[in-house]
C-alpha positions in Angstrom: 0.0 0.0 0.0 1.7 3.2 -1.2 -0.9 5.7 -0.1 -1.8 5.7 3.6 -5.1 3.9 3.9 -7.5 3.8 6.7 -7.5 0.2 7.9 -10.4 -1.3 9.8 -9.4 -4.3 11.9 -12.5 -6.4 12.0 -13.8 -9.7 13.4 -15.8 -11.2 16.1 -15.2 -10.4 19.8 -12.0 -12.0 21.1 -10.1 -12.1 17.9 -7.6 -9.5 19.1 -8.8 -6.3 17.4 -7.8 -4.2 20.4 -4.4 -5.9 20.6 -3.6 -6.1 16.9 -5.0 -2.6 16.0 -2.4 -0.6 17.9 0.4 -2.9 16.9 -0.5 -2.6 13.2 -0.9 1.2 13.5 2.6 1.5 15.0 4.0 -0.7 12.3 2.3 1.4 9.6 3.2 4.7 11.3 -0.4 5.9 11.6 -2.8 6.7 14.5 -5.0 4.1 16.1 -8.6 4.5 17.3 -10.3 2.0 19.5 -13.7 1.2 18.0 -15.3 0.4 21.4 -14.7 4.1 22.4 -17.2 5.1 19.8 -20.1 3.2 21.4 -22.7 5.2 23.2 -23.1 4.3 26.9 -26.5 2.5 26.1 -24.7 0.1 23.8 -22.1 -0.8 26.4 -24.8 -1.3 29.0 -26.7 -3.7 26.7 -23.6 -5.7 25.9 -22.5 -5.8 29.5 -25.9 -7.3 30.4 -25.4 -10.0 27.7 -27.8 -8.5 25.2 -26.7 -8.4 21.6 -27.0 -5.1 19.8 -29.5 -4.6 17.1 -28.7 -2.9 13.8 -30.5 0.2 15.1 -28.1 0.2 18.1 -25.1 -0.1 15.7 -25.9 2.7 13.2 -24.8 5.7 15.3 -21.7 3.7 16.4 -20.8 2.9 12.8 -21.4 6.5 11.8 -19.0 7.8 14.5 -16.3 5.4 13.3 -17.0 6.4 9.7 -16.6 10.1 10.6 -13.2 9.3 12.2 -12.1 7.3 9.2 -13.3 10.1 6.8 -11.2 12.6 8.8 -8.1 10.3 8.3 -8.6 10.0 4.5 -5.3 10.4 2.7 -3.5 10.5 6.1 -4.0 6.9 7.1 -5.1 5.3 10.3 -6.2 2.1 11.9 -9.5 1.6 13.8 -10.9 -1.5 15.4 -14.5 -2.3 14.6 -16.3 -5.7 14.5 -17.9 -4.8 11.1 -19.5 -8.2 11.1 -22.1 -7.6 8.4 -21.6 -6.4 4.8 -24.1 -3.7 5.4 -22.0 -2.3 8.3 -18.9 -2.3 6.1 -20.8 -0.7 3.2 -21.9 2.0 5.7 -18.3 2.6 6.8 -17.1 2.7 3.2 -19.9 5.2 2.3 -18.6 7.6 5.0 -14.9 6.9 4.1 -14.3 5.5 0.6 -11.0 3.7 0.3 -11.2 1.9 3.6 -9.5 -1.5 3.6 -10.3 -4.3 6.1 -8.2 -6.7 8.0 -10.5 -9.5 9.0 -9.0 -11.3 12.0 -10.4 -14.8 11.8 -9.7 -18.1 13.6 -10.9 -21.2 15.4 -13.9 -20.6 17.6 -12.4 -22.6 20.5 -9.2 -20.5 20.4 -11.3 -17.3 20.4 -13.5 -18.4 23.2 -10.4 -19.4 25.3 -8.9 -15.9 24.7 -12.2 -14.2 25.7 -12.4 -16.2 28.9 -9.1 -14.9 30.0 -9.8 -11.2 29.3 -10.3 -9.0 32.3 -12.2 -5.7 32.4 -13.9 -6.1 29.0 -17.7 -5.5 28.8 -18.3 -8.2 26.1 -19.2 -11.5 27.8 -18.2 -14.9 26.2 -22.0 -15.7 26.1 -22.3 -13.3 23.1 -19.8 -15.1 21.0 -22.4 -17.3 19.4 -24.4 -14.3 18.3 -21.2 -12.8 16.9 -20.5 -15.8 14.8 -24.1 -16.0 13.7 -24.0 -12.4 12.5 -20.6 -12.6 10.8 -20.6 -12.2 7.0 -17.0 -12.7 5.9 -15.4 -10.2 3.4 -16.6 -10.7 -0.1 -14.3 -10.7 -3.2 -15.3 -7.2 -4.1 -14.5 -5.8 -0.7 -10.9 -4.4 -0.3 -9.3 -6.3 2.5 -7.4 -9.4 3.7 -8.2 -12.2 6.1 -5.6 -12.9 8.7 -5.4 -16.0 11.0 -5.4 -15.2 14.7 -3.3 -18.2 15.7 0.1 -17.2 17.2 1.5 -14.3 19.1 0.3 -10.7 18.6 3.6 -9.9 16.8 3.1 -12.8 14.4 -0.5 -11.8 13.6 0.5 -8.2 13.1 3.3 -9.3 10.8 0.9 -11.4 8.7 -1.5 -8.5 8.6 1.1 -6.0 7.4 2.5 -8.4 4.8 -1.0 -9.1 3.5 -1.9 -5.3 3.4 1.3 -4.7 1.4 -0.1 -6.9 -1.4 -3.1 -4.6 -1.9 -2.9 -2.1 -4.7 
């Protein structure tokens, strides 16, 4: 990638978006934004209570992330955002054309194990099934790459950076 792109690190809860996002941003030399910080308090309260968000809950959150990404156009940046559905990614791209996605993907058992060891995060393991049920993987016409989450954060970040370098 020659021009600084805005990269959305996406995937279900527990794939490491919050860990890989800042590492990837540092590697690319661009700012990082934590997608969870764009959630309104009502969304965090719902998820903390084990209630999956609806699309209506997600639209303002996605719009806020899209606004941030739009402001980084031509400058580059990395933001974490589950972006589980195509319609969510389309909404983000409408706000910030040129976005590219890094889909962190992996074995459900590995992801659940990682989630069970997290401390201080509002997303309970009980919502993992709803995340996988909602997930619509990147389609061929969507700019992005899929990166396996097995291995250390440094290994995953290296795979993501290498895969991004192959995009035109």
